[in-house]
Every structure is written in structure tokens, then in C-alpha cells.
N, C-alpha and C positions, 0 to 999 in steps of 0.2 A: 569456626567455621562463618563465612561470610553469609551475609543475607541475598538474596537475590537481586537486589536492589545496587547493593554495594558489588556483587560479583559482576555485575553489568556494567559498571561504571569502572571498576578495576580493567574491564578487557576491554571497554573502548576506549580508554586514556594511556593506555598500554603500560597497568600499573600491575600488579600481582595477582590475578585470580587464581582463586584456590580451585576451579572445576570450572569446565566447557558451560557457559549459558546454554541450557538446555531450551532449546526454540523458543518458543513465545511465552515462558516461565516468567518472566520480569513484567510482564504485559499483563494489564487487569484490564479485559477490552468491556467499553462501554457502548453497548449496541442497541440502545434502548432510544437513543434520540430521535425525537419527532421530527424528522429531515426528509422523510417521502421516499426511503431509499430502499423499504423493504422487499424482500422476494417470497415469490409462492411457486412452489416446487408443484408440478405437474399443470401449471395454468398458464391462462393469459392474461395481462392485467396492465392498467395504465398505471403511471407513477405521478407525482405532482408537477412533472414537466409536460405531461401529455405524450410520453414517451411509450410506446406498447413494448410490452415485453412477454417474452415466452420462455417457459422451463420445461420442455417436454420428460415426460419420467424417462429416466433411465438416462438420462444426460448428465454432466457433471455441473453443468450451473447454466444460468440464465442471459440472454441478448436479447438486444433490441429488434423488432422486427422494420425492414426496411425497403417495403416495394411501396408503389405509390400512393397506394392507400393509407399506408400506416405511417408512412415519414413524416415528422414533423415539421422539417425545413426542407423544402423543397428548391428556394431558390437563396442562396447565401445573402444576396442584394437587398433582400426583401426579409431579413431574418427582424426587424422590431414587428413586421406586421405579425409574423408567424409563432414566434417564440416568448411566449408568455411565462415572466419569471414567478417563480413560486412564493407567497406571502409564508415567511419564518414565523412559524408557533413560536410563542414566548412565554405562556401562562404556566401557572406553578403545577396545574392539571396535568398539563401536555409535557413535560419535563419531570413529572414527579417519577417515573419509574428510575429514570436516568440519575436522575440528584439521589435517589436512596442508593442505587447500587456505588455510586463513587464515593458516597458518604461511608458505604460498607468497608471499603477497602483500607487496608493496614498500610500507608503510603511509607512506613519505614520498610517494609518488603518487597510491595510492588508498586509499579506507575498506574495512577489511573489514565487510561488511555482511549478516549474517543475515539471511535472508528468512522472516520469519514471516507465516502464513496458515492459516485464517481468522482475524479479529478478534471482538473481544467482540458486536458487534450481528448478524456474519455467522453466528458459532456460534449463536444463539439461532433464527433462522429456517432454519437447516439440520439443525437437529433437530426442527422442528415445522413448516416452511412458513413462508412470508412472511405471509399471512394472520392464520393463529393466533399467531404472534409480535407482530405487530402492535396484535391485539386484545387479548393479554393484557396490554398495556403499559397498555390501559384498563381491563378486565376485574378483572385478575388481579394487581394490581401489588405485592402482598406476594409472590407467589409468583414473578413475574418480578425482582425484587429479589434473592431467594434464589438464582436459578438463574443469574442475572449474578455475583452473588457468587462462587456455586462456580465460573462460568468464569474470571473475574479470577482466582481463585487458581492454578487450573491455570496461568494464562499467567505469575503471579509465579514459580511453583516451574520452571516451564520457562526463565524470565529467569534464574534462579539458575544453573542448568546452563549456560547460553548464554554467560554471563558469566564460570563458571568455566573452560570449557573454551576458549572460541574469543577473550576477550579484546577484543570488537568494539570499534570506531571509531565505528559507526553501525548503528542498525537499520531495517530496511526493513520495513515493518510494513503489512500489508493490511485494509482494513475499510470497504468502500463503502459510504457513508452517504447517498445519496441516486439518484435517476434523472439523466436531462439537463437537466430542468425544475425539480426542486426537492430539498430534504431528503426523507427516508423519516420522518422524524419531526419534530413542532416543535420549536424552539429550546430551550422550556422545558421538554420532556419530556426531549430529548438531554441536558438540565444535570442533570436529576433522574437519569436512569437510566445511563447513560454516561458523563460526564464523571467521577464520581468513580470508576470504575474506570479510566482513562485517566491521569489523574494518580498513581494508584499505580500501574501499567505503567511508564509512560514515564520517572516521579519516580525508579523504582529502577533503571530503566537510567541516568538521568544521574547517579543517586549512585554509579552505580558504574564510571565512567570512562567511559561511551557519551557522546560529544560530539555527534553528529546524530542527529535521531529525523527519520526519511522516512518521513510517511504517506501510503498511496495509496488514493483515493478518485475513481475515473474518473467525475464526476459533477458536477452542481451541489452547492457546499456552502457559497457565500460567506454563507450566513446563520448557520453556524456557525463560520466563524472567530475569533471572540472567544475560543470555547471550545478549539479548536487550539492558540491560544497559551496558555492558561491551562493546558493540559495539558500544554504543553513540546514541540510539533511545531515542526520546524526548518524544515521544506521540505513542502508539499503537493504532494504527486506526482500527476497525473493531474488537475489543475484543466482542465477544459474550457472553449472559449469561447462556452456558455450563462451562464460568469459572466462577470461584468463586470471583466477581468484589470486593466487598467491602471488601474481606480479602486481595485481593491484592495490594487494596488501602493501608490496613492498615499497610501490610508488606514492601510495596516498594514505596509508596506516598514520592514525597519528589526527587526520584530516576529516576521516569519514569510516565507519565498519561498515562488514559487509554479513549480511544474515542469509543463510541459504547455503548453497552448493549441493545441496540433497533433490536432486531434479526430479520433481514428486512423478514426473510423466516415466521414469524410470525404476521409482520405488511403489509408488499408488497406484495399482491397476487390478484388475479382480483378479488374477491369479499371483498376487503378491506371496511372498514367501519371507520369515523370518529372516533366513540366510542370505538373502539378497539385502534386506534392509541393513543388517551387519556390515557386509562389504562396502555399501555405499557409506555409511556411516567412518566407518575405519578410513578409508581411501581418503574422503573430505577432511576430517581434522589432521591426521598426518601430513596433508598437502597443503593444510591452509594454517595451521599452527594454532597458539593459544590466545595472540593477541589480535585484536581488531577482526574478528572472526567468530562467529555465532553459527553454530551447526543448526540446520533449520530445514524442512523441505518449502520447496518455493512455494506452494500455494499460500494463499492469501489471508489464511484463519488459522486459528490453532486448533484444526482438527484435519482427519484425513478424509478421502473421499471413500474409503473401504474400509468395515470395520476393524480395528484392533492396528491398523498400520501406525497411527501416529504414536499410538503407546509403544508400540514398538520401536518404531526409530527413537522415542525418549529414552528408552530402557538400553539402548544400543548406545546414547552419547553418553551415560551415566557410566557404562562399562568403558569409554575410552576417558573418560575421566580419571579413573581409577588406575588405568594403565600410563597417562600420560602427565598426571600432575602429583 
């Protein structure tokens, strides 16, 4: 029987896996990095960038507050005035918990995978709101390029510390690039504004011994896959079945793999049932096959929104492995 790590590599390289990779099993996520991105359920708080967040009780996640009082960046042409780049902590004390976690991982079995969020695109709209961020690409492209370059440099500075402290095998990086139906920006605009940043960021990680880039975007983004490949993404996690996953596997398999196909919104809800989990898992595994595909809920962490959903889905994936391998 292959280890989790071996089975993952066989799957994404088109080799001979002996079972489905079961959701996030190959990633040992390092969540303790002191980069100021923590969240607090039921609270309002500010992060290190000065962004005000709210996570109301009963909601599935947090989001920035973008009214006039709380929005950090009100005019992108004056971003240098409003945006204060946080200092990256480097002390052994600050990184002690993350280092201890990384050192505890059996790297023969799992990938040491620092969790990084938000990404470059998300940072733009966290600072100024989605509408202003998208309009800025059209109306103030020079200022947006400058802001994106500054965010990119912060990520590169953080990446240097992450590599030095944790020696990761993998990076699990969030940046949602679309809705369920389409990307937020046209491919040509994505190529202009965001591709260069990610080629620098992911290129740095690859040049410094990071074997896998796993990028989370729980969305439609089939139109951006060529850019994902160009920037060095190995696995797109969060791929919704609003994308034509079988067609993408046929077209891009061997260059990138697809982790998802189990739409959390259709599976992980208050009145969920084991039967519905099994149905969706069976459909996804049969439709997408054994290579270049990892069945996984589209949510961006190895857990469900409601109790026992994630575990039930994992059990269903194991059952499909018994039937299909």
C-alpha cells in the first residue's frame, strides 16, 4: 500500500495510484504562522493591515467591512497614504508553534504545508471592497499595478521567512478568483495584473525546495487554467463542478491536477444526509476518474461546516476506492 504522499504523487503524475487521494489527507496544514490572518467567530476585529473583519454568529465565514468608516483604502491613487504594510515577525518565539508543528510531521507520509491567505487578488478587495478593486483595474491601472506590486513584495518577504523557518514541502495558498459561474476578471486582465505576481511568488517557492503548489479557489476558473499552469500550480483545490472537470482533465492532465468536484454548497448544509454525500462522491469519482483528480469538498480547509459532513464524505471516498481500484 502506498503512503499518502506516494499515492498523491502517483495521482498527479498519471502513474499508478492504489486508491483515491482522500480529500486533504496528504497535506499537514501549518496554521500557526504569525502572519496576522487569524479569525474570531462571533466577533469584530482588525488584522495587521488595519482591515476590519466581522464573523457574525451563525454565518459560515468572515468578511471585511467596507463601509466608508471602515474601508482602509478609499482612493487607490493614494494607496501609499492609506495602506500600511505590516512588519513580518521573524523571532524564534513568534514562530515556535509553527516550527514545532512542522518538525512533528512525518514527511515520508505527508507534506508540510503552510497555509497562506489571503492572496494577491483578495488583498486588493479586502483593502477597498470588491467594486472599487475591480473598477480600479479599468480606471486606475497604474495605481493598481503599484498596489499589487507592494502586496506581492510582502508575500515574497513572508515566503522567505516561511522557507527559512519551516522548510515546507508544499504551500497551500488561498486566493478566490471567481464566482460559481465565471472568473471575477477576464483572462487577459488576469494575465496583465495577477499572473506576473504569482509567477514571482510560486517561482520563489519552487526555487527554494517546495515540491507542491496547491492553490485554493472554490469557483469557476476553467478559463484561467493555462495561467495556473504557467505560474506553477500543481493542484487547483476547490474546483467546483460548474467547471467541466472531465474536459479539463482531458485537456490539462499531466500539467495540473484538480482537487474538488464535491460542491460544499450541495453537500455541507444544515439538513445534510449521508445518502446525499454518497451520491455526490460516487458521481464525482465515476465522472472524473483515477488520475489528475482528487475528490474533495470545495471548502478551503480540511473540515466541514456542519458536524460529521467531512468525515462522512471521506468514508464515502474510501468506499469508492474499494469499488474502482
